[in-house]
Biopython code that builds the backbone (N, CA, C, O; Angstrom):
import numpy as np
from Bio.PDB.StructureBuilder import StructureBuilder

atoms = [
    (1, "UNK", "N", (0.857, -0.892, 0.056)),
    (1, "UNK", "CA", (0.012, -0.146, -0.035)),
    (1, "UNK", "C", (0.714, 1.217, 0.199)),
    (1, "UNK", "O", (0.252, 2.262, -0.260)),
    (2, "UNK", "N", (1.861, 1.160, 0.941)),
    (2, "UNK", "CA", (2.911, 2.312, 0.560)),
    (2, "UNK", "C", (3.501, 2.631, -0.661)),
    (2, "UNK", "O", (3.726, 3.797, -0.985)),
    (3, "UNK", "N", (3.779, 1.617, -1.396)),
    (3, "UNK", "CA", (4.271, 1.672, -2.700)),
    (3, "UNK", "C", (3.378, 2.499, -3.588)),
    (3, "UNK", "O", (3.759, 3.502, -4.192)),
    (4, "UNK", "N", (2.182, 2.010, -3.620)),
    (4, "UNK", "CA", (0.876, 2.704, -4.605)),
    (4, "UNK", "C", (0.671, 4.234, -3.922)),
    (4, "UNK", "O", (0.358, 5.119, -4.719)),
    (5, "UNK", "N", (0.798, 4.545, -2.744)),
    (5, "UNK", "CA", (0.818, 5.729, -2.317)),
    (5, "UNK", "C", (1.888, 6.658, -2.795)),
    (5, "UNK", "O", (1.587, 7.790, -3.173)),
    (6, "UNK", "N", (3.203, 6.205, -2.796)),
    (6, "UNK", "CA", (4.241, 6.625, -3.208)),
    (6, "UNK", "C", (4.149, 7.423, -4.737)),
    (6, "UNK", "O", (4.415, 8.555, -5.142)),
    (7, "UNK", "N", (3.617, 6.160, -5.334)),
    (7, "UNK", "CA", (3.491, 6.609, -6.870)),
    (7, "UNK", "C", (2.686, 7.526, -7.314)),
    (7, "UNK", "O", (2.826, 8.243, -8.304)),
    (8, "UNK", "N", (1.608, 7.476, -6.355)),
    (8, "UNK", "CA", (0.761, 8.553, -6.646)),
    (8, "UNK", "C", (1.202, 9.733, -6.269)),
    (8, "UNK", "O", (0.926, 10.578, -7.120)),
    (9, "UNK", "N", (1.767, 10.156, -5.362)),
    (9, "UNK", "CA", (2.425, 11.335, -4.795)),
    (9, "UNK", "C", (3.421, 11.737, -5.985)),
    (9, "UNK", "O", (3.417, 12.936, -6.262)),
    (10, "UNK", "N", (4.194, 10.990, -6.660)),
    (10, "UNK", "CA", (5.164, 11.176, -7.487)),
    (10, "UNK", "C", (4.409, 11.445, -8.736)),
    (10, "UNK", "O", (4.761, 12.489, -9.286)),
    (11, "UNK", "N", (3.512, 10.816, -9.302)),
    (11, "UNK", "CA", (2.702, 11.128, -10.455)),
    (11, "UNK", "C", (2.215, 12.379, -10.445)),
    (11, "UNK", "O", (2.165, 12.936, -11.541)),
    (12, "UNK", "N", (1.742, 13.127, -9.253)),
    (12, "UNK", "CA", (1.246, 14.402, -8.973)),
    (12, "UNK", "C", (2.264, 15.545, -9.127)),
    (12, "UNK", "O", (2.020, 16.738, -9.309)),
    (13, "UNK", "N", (3.468, 14.930, -9.017)),
    (13, "UNK", "CA", (4.451, 16.318, -9.450)),
    (13, "UNK", "C", (4.830, 16.390, -10.894)),
    (13, "UNK", "O", (5.463, 17.369, -11.291)),
    (14, "UNK", "N", (4.468, 15.363, -11.761)),
    (14, "UNK", "CA", (4.730, 15.418, -13.118)),
    (14, "UNK", "C", (3.677, 16.295, -13.747)),
    (14, "UNK", "O", (2.484, 16.157, -13.477)),
    (15, "UNK", "N", (4.206, 17.338, -14.722)),
    (15, "UNK", "CA", (3.329, 17.932, -15.364)),
    (15, "UNK", "C", (2.865, 17.319, -16.605)),
    (15, "UNK", "O", (3.654, 16.505, -17.083)),
    (16, "UNK", "N", (1.609, 17.542, -17.341)),
    (16, "UNK", "CA", (1.725, 17.119, -18.820)),
    (16, "UNK", "C", (2.188, 18.073, -19.807)),
    (16, "UNK", "O", (1.721, 19.177, -20.083)),
    (17, "UNK", "N", (3.253, 17.421, -20.324)),
    (17, "UNK", "CA", (3.975, 18.292, -21.092)),
    (17, "UNK", "C", (4.009, 17.195, -22.540)),
    (17, "UNK", "O", (4.989, 16.468, -22.700)),
    (18, "UNK", "N", (2.962, 17.179, -23.434)),
    (18, "UNK", "CA", (2.840, 16.699, -24.576)),
    (18, "UNK", "C", (2.666, 17.531, -25.536)),
    (18, "UNK", "O", (2.183, 17.086, -26.578)),
    (19, "UNK", "N", (2.912, 18.549, -25.473)),
    (19, "UNK", "CA", (2.367, 19.773, -26.732)),
    (19, "UNK", "C", (3.575, 19.985, -27.622)),
    (19, "UNK", "O", (3.405, 20.272, -28.808)),
    (20, "UNK", "N", (4.836, 19.852, -27.083)),
    (20, "UNK", "CA", (5.713, 20.388, -27.964)),
    (20, "UNK", "C", (5.809, 19.324, -29.502)),
    (20, "UNK", "O", (5.870, 19.635, -30.691)),
    (21, "UNK", "N", (5.791, 18.182, -28.904)),
    (21, "UNK", "CA", (5.729, 17.261, -30.307)),
    (21, "UNK", "C", (4.642, 17.411, -31.422)),
    (21, "UNK", "O", (4.758, 17.356, -32.647)),
    (22, "UNK", "N", (3.478, 17.633, -30.571)),
    (22, "UNK", "CA", (2.444, 17.808, -31.427)),
    (22, "UNK", "C", (2.371, 19.200, -32.586)),
    (22, "UNK", "O", (1.861, 19.285, -33.703)),
    (23, "UNK", "N", (3.113, 20.175, -31.758)),
    (23, "UNK", "CA", (3.226, 21.572, -32.569)),
    (23, "UNK", "C", (4.295, 21.060, -33.617)),
    (23, "UNK", "O", (4.056, 21.311, -34.798)),
    (24, "UNK", "N", (5.306, 20.453, -33.341)),
    (24, "UNK", "CA", (6.319, 20.201, -34.391)),
    (24, "UNK", "C", (5.606, 19.225, -35.658)),
    (24, "UNK", "O", (5.789, 19.470, -36.851)),
    (25, "UNK", "N", (4.914, 18.286, -35.237)),
    (25, "UNK", "CA", (4.207, 17.354, -36.123)),
    (25, "UNK", "C", (3.291, 18.360, -36.975)),
    (25, "UNK", "O", (3.220, 18.200, -38.193)),
    (26, "UNK", "N", (2.696, 19.237, -36.437)),
    (26, "UNK", "CA", (1.676, 20.069, -37.183)),
    (26, "UNK", "C", (2.424, 20.881, -38.010)),
    (26, "UNK", "O", (1.892, 21.185, -39.077)),
    (27, "UNK", "N", (3.540, 21.311, -37.775)),
    (27, "UNK", "CA", (4.173, 22.228, -38.707)),
    (27, "UNK", "C", (4.787, 21.494, -39.819)),
    (27, "UNK", "O", (4.874, 21.969, -40.951)),
    (28, "UNK", "N", (5.269, 20.179, -39.441)),
    (28, "UNK", "CA", (5.635, 19.358, -40.611)),
    (28, "UNK", "C", (4.660, 18.916, -41.461)),
    (28, "UNK", "O", (4.950, 18.894, -42.657)),
    (29, "UNK", "N", (3.530, 18.544, -41.110)),
    (29, "UNK", "CA", (2.677, 18.581, -42.139)),
    (29, "UNK", "C", (2.079, 19.711, -42.909)),
    (29, "UNK", "O", (1.575, 19.618, -44.029)),
    (30, "UNK", "N", (2.192, 20.794, -42.179)),
    (30, "UNK", "CA", (1.712, 22.182, -42.747)),
    (30, "UNK", "C", (2.661, 22.553, -43.994)),
    (30, "UNK", "O", (2.283, 23.041, -45.059)),
    (31, "UNK", "N", (4.100, 22.184, -43.593)),
    (31, "UNK", "CA", (5.361, 22.223, -44.936)),
    (31, "UNK", "C", (4.859, 21.212, -45.940)),
    (31, "UNK", "O", (4.980, 21.425, -47.146)),
    (32, "UNK", "N", (4.287, 20.096, -45.456)),
    (32, "UNK", "CA", (4.085, 18.823, -46.572)),
    (32, "UNK", "C", (3.115, 19.531, -47.161)),
    (32, "UNK", "O", (3.273, 19.635, -48.377)),
    (33, "UNK", "N", (2.009, 20.141, -46.648)),
    (33, "UNK", "CA", (0.949, 20.286, -47.471)),
    (33, "UNK", "C", (1.031, 21.568, -48.459)),
    (33, "UNK", "O", (0.318, 21.716, -49.452)),
    (34, "UNK", "N", (1.968, 22.414, -48.034)),
    (34, "UNK", "CA", (2.413, 23.511, -48.710)),
    (34, "UNK", "C", (3.156, 22.949, -50.128)),
    (34, "UNK", "O", (2.986, 23.492, -51.219)),
    (35, "UNK", "N", (3.847, 21.990, -49.949)),
    (35, "UNK", "CA", (5.031, 21.502, -50.833)),
    (35, "UNK", "C", (4.241, 20.841, -51.988)),
    (35, "UNK", "O", (4.515, 20.992, -53.179)),
    (36, "UNK", "N", (3.075, 19.980, -51.423)),
    (36, "UNK", "CA", (2.373, 19.194, -51.966)),
    (36, "UNK", "C", (1.205, 20.174, -53.044)),
    (36, "UNK", "O", (0.850, 19.893, -54.189)),
    (37, "UNK", "N", (0.835, 21.284, -52.254)),
    (37, "UNK", "CA", (0.117, 22.158, -53.090)),
    (37, "UNK", "C", (0.664, 22.816, -54.178)),
    (37, "UNK", "O", (0.067, 23.153, -55.200)),
    (38, "UNK", "N", (1.922, 22.994, -53.885)),
    (38, "UNK", "CA", (2.734, 23.606, -55.111)),
    (38, "UNK", "C", (3.217, 22.860, -56.347)),
    (38, "UNK", "O", (3.542, 23.369, -57.419)),
    (39, "UNK", "N", (3.210, 21.444, -55.990)),
    (39, "UNK", "CA", (3.669, 20.300, -56.844)),
    (39, "UNK", "C", (2.305, 19.941, -57.623)),
    (39, "UNK", "O", (2.346, 19.274, -58.656)),
    (40, "UNK", "N", (1.238, 20.357, -57.143)),
    (40, "UNK", "CA", (-0.141, 19.947, -57.732)),
    (40, "UNK", "C", (-0.614, 18.715, -57.385)),
    (40, "UNK", "O", (-1.542, 18.269, -58.060)),
    (41, "UNK", "N", (-0.144, 18.009, -56.400)),
    (41, "UNK", "CA", (-0.780, 16.959, -55.412)),
    (41, "UNK", "C", (-1.853, 17.444, -54.453)),
    (41, "UNK", "O", (-1.735, 17.524, -53.231)),
    (42, "UNK", "N", (-3.126, 17.816, -55.325)),
    (42, "UNK", "CA", (-4.181, 18.326, -53.871)),
    (42, "UNK", "C", (-4.584, 17.174, -53.059)),
    (42, "UNK", "O", (-4.782, 17.457, -51.878)),
    (43, "UNK", "N", (-4.761, 15.914, -53.397)),
    (43, "UNK", "CA", (-4.948, 14.781, -52.391)),
    (43, "UNK", "C", (-4.263, 15.039, -51.282)),
    (43, "UNK", "O", (-4.807, 15.284, -50.205)),
    (44, "UNK", "N", (-2.841, 14.998, -51.496)),
    (44, "UNK", "CA", (-1.990, 14.574, -50.562)),
    (44, "UNK", "C", (-1.911, 16.019, -49.518)),
    (44, "UNK", "O", (-1.720, 15.974, -48.303)),
    (45, "UNK", "N", (-2.119, 17.338, -50.379)),
    (45, "UNK", "CA", (-2.030, 18.422, -49.835)),
    (45, "UNK", "C", (-3.239, 18.898, -48.984)),
    (45, "UNK", "O", (-3.008, 19.800, -48.179)),
    (46, "UNK", "N", (-4.547, 18.384, -49.068)),
    (46, "UNK", "CA", (-5.496, 18.249, -48.484)),
    (46, "UNK", "C", (-5.488, 17.349, -47.271)),
    (46, "UNK", "O", (-5.948, 17.752, -46.202)),
    (47, "UNK", "N", (-4.897, 15.953, -47.433)),
    (47, "UNK", "CA", (-4.888, 15.285, -46.287)),
    (47, "UNK", "C", (-3.915, 15.781, -45.371)),
    (47, "UNK", "O", (-4.097, 15.662, -44.160)),
    (48, "UNK", "N", (-2.930, 16.310, -45.828)),
    (48, "UNK", "CA", (-1.786, 16.925, -44.854)),
    (48, "UNK", "C", (-2.259, 18.179, -44.017)),
    (48, "UNK", "O", (-1.886, 18.345, -42.856)),
    (49, "UNK", "N", (-3.098, 19.047, -44.672)),
    (49, "UNK", "CA", (-3.731, 19.870, -43.804)),
    (49, "UNK", "C", (-4.856, 19.440, -42.711)),
    (49, "UNK", "O", (-4.985, 19.862, -41.563)),
    (50, "UNK", "N", (-5.558, 18.565, -43.343)),
    (50, "UNK", "CA", (-6.414, 18.058, -42.054)),
    (50, "UNK", "C", (-5.581, 17.384, -41.109)),
    (50, "UNK", "O", (-6.128, 17.317, -40.008)),
    (51, "UNK", "N", (-4.398, 16.839, -41.157)),
    (51, "UNK", "CA", (-3.633, 16.259, -40.238)),
    (51, "UNK", "C", (-2.970, 17.150, -39.416)),
    (51, "UNK", "O", (-2.812, 16.964, -38.209)),
    (52, "UNK", "N", (-2.531, 18.227, -40.105)),
    (52, "UNK", "CA", (-1.845, 19.538, -39.338)),
    (52, "UNK", "C", (-2.920, 20.213, -38.376)),
    (52, "UNK", "O", (-2.584, 20.486, -37.224)),
    (53, "UNK", "N", (-4.331, 20.513, -38.873)),
    (53, "UNK", "CA", (-5.378, 20.838, -38.247)),
    (53, "UNK", "C", (-5.842, 20.177, -37.072)),
    (53, "UNK", "O", (-6.195, 20.832, -36.091)),
    (54, "UNK", "N", (-5.868, 19.034, -37.092)),
    (54, "UNK", "CA", (-5.996, 18.045, -36.028)),
    (54, "UNK", "C", (-5.193, 17.690, -34.841)),
    (54, "UNK", "O", (-5.555, 17.247, -33.752)),
    (55, "UNK", "N", (-3.883, 18.018, -35.348)),
    (55, "UNK", "CA", (-2.819, 17.977, -34.228)),
    (55, "UNK", "C", (-2.700, 19.491, -33.653)),
    (55, "UNK", "O", (-2.237, 19.657, -32.525)),
    (56, "UNK", "N", (-3.117, 20.573, -34.428)),
    (56, "UNK", "CA", (-2.906, 22.094, -33.632)),
    (56, "UNK", "C", (-4.157, 21.922, -32.602)),
    (56, "UNK", "O", (-3.897, 22.332, -31.471)),
    (57, "UNK", "N", (-5.483, 21.385, -32.786)),
    (57, "UNK", "CA", (-6.760, 20.982, -32.218)),
    (57, "UNK", "C", (-6.209, 20.233, -30.890)),
    (57, "UNK", "O", (-6.167, 20.762, -29.779)),
    (58, "UNK", "N", (-5.858, 19.121, -31.144)),
    (58, "UNK", "CA", (-5.333, 18.354, -29.942)),
    (58, "UNK", "C", (-4.312, 19.231, -29.066)),
    (58, "UNK", "O", (-4.388, 19.461, -27.859)),
    (59, "UNK", "N", (-3.509, 19.586, -29.818)),
    (59, "UNK", "CA", (-2.472, 20.625, -28.751)),
    (59, "UNK", "C", (-3.126, 21.518, -28.070)),
    (59, "UNK", "O", (-2.946, 21.560, -26.853)),
    (60, "UNK", "N", (-4.142, 22.541, -28.783)),
    (60, "UNK", "CA", (-4.538, 23.405, -27.908)),
    (60, "UNK", "C", (-5.560, 22.760, -26.714)),
    (60, "UNK", "O", (-5.592, 23.304, -25.610)),
    (61, "UNK", "N", (-6.238, 21.791, -26.949)),
    (61, "UNK", "CA", (-6.859, 21.092, -25.823)),
    (61, "UNK", "C", (-6.099, 20.570, -24.695)),
    (61, "UNK", "O", (-6.487, 20.783, -23.546)),
    (62, "UNK", "N", (-4.846, 19.778, -24.987)),
    (62, "UNK", "CA", (-4.038, 19.376, -23.874)),
    (62, "UNK", "C", (-3.348, 20.673, -23.299)),
    (62, "UNK", "O", (-3.190, 20.755, -22.081)),
    (63, "UNK", "N", (-2.977, 21.583, -24.045)),
    (63, "UNK", "CA", (-2.278, 22.964, -23.389)),
    (63, "UNK", "C", (-3.466, 23.419, -22.306)),
    (63, "UNK", "O", (-3.134, 23.673, -21.148)),
    (64, "UNK", "N", (-4.907, 23.517, -22.735)),
    (64, "UNK", "CA", (-5.684, 24.171, -21.782)),
    (64, "UNK", "C", (-5.990, 23.153, -20.657)),
    (64, "UNK", "O", (-6.218, 23.610, -19.537)),
    (65, "UNK", "N", (-6.011, 22.056, -20.816)),
    (65, "UNK", "CA", (-6.175, 20.923, -19.607)),
    (65, "UNK", "C", (-4.937, 21.213, -18.866)),
    (65, "UNK", "O", (-5.013, 21.567, -17.689)),
    (66, "UNK", "N", (-3.623, 21.073, -19.555)),
    (66, "UNK", "CA", (-2.611, 21.372, -18.422)),
    (66, "UNK", "C", (-2.559, 22.615, -17.766)),
    (66, "UNK", "O", (-2.134, 22.672, -16.612)),
    (67, "UNK", "N", (-3.025, 23.835, -18.499)),
    (67, "UNK", "CA", (-3.105, 24.874, -17.551)),
    (67, "UNK", "C", (-4.047, 24.702, -16.437)),
    (67, "UNK", "O", (-3.717, 25.004, -15.290)),
    (68, "UNK", "N", (-5.184, 24.239, -16.720)),
    (68, "UNK", "CA", (-6.377, 24.100, -15.478)),
    (68, "UNK", "C", (-5.621, 23.355, -14.606)),
    (68, "UNK", "O", (-5.386, 23.945, -13.552)),
    (69, "UNK", "N", (-5.168, 22.259, -14.703)),
    (69, "UNK", "CA", (-4.523, 21.316, -13.671)),
    (69, "UNK", "C", (-3.451, 21.862, -12.973)),
    (69, "UNK", "O", (-2.863, 21.193, -12.123)),
]
sb = StructureBuilder()
sb.init_structure("model")
sb.init_model(0)
sb.init_chain("A")
sb.init_seg("    ")
for serial, (resi, resn, name, xyz) in enumerate(atoms, 1):
    if name == "N":
        sb.init_residue(resn, " ", resi, " ")
    sb.init_atom(name, np.array(xyz, "f"), 0.0, 1.0, " ", f" {name:<3s}", serial, name[0])
structure = sb.get_structure()
């Protein structure tokens, strides 16, 4: 029982820091979408923009949750 309490105390000290990777991936997919759009591959560009948009939305939600906690 002491080990479980110690682990709960330890996890309470660790902040949620998942945002940096999501922003980097969103920028990567945004650049991919721009390059694909210039090259004329509209399907790849649209898909890349959708992925970038969802990664930014997930980042914002996680950032708000982290600030609230």
